[in-house]
C-alpha positions, 0 to 999 in steps of 0.5 A: 746245725754243723759245727764250724770248723776248728783251727788247725794251725799247720805250723808252729811259731814260737814268738816273744811279744813283749807285755804291752802287747798282751796287756792290750789283748786282755783289754780288748778281749782278744786272745794274743794268739789271735791277733797275732793270726788276724795280724799276720793274715792281713799282711798276707792279703787275706781273712777271716770268714764266719767259718773261720777259713782265710780267703782273699781280702776284698780287692786284695792284690795280695 
């Protein structure tokens, strides 16, 4: 069984987030990085598949 590909950022962006965002991430068990990547993907009509690759969302027209 092959190892899943690790996420390799193509760009680095520093984003200031409020402490409430960090608290919500901690409460949900998600890292702030993963939460922001997921939100950015959704805005672009993308989602991460089981191999951690970005793919179009079902029915997305972005």
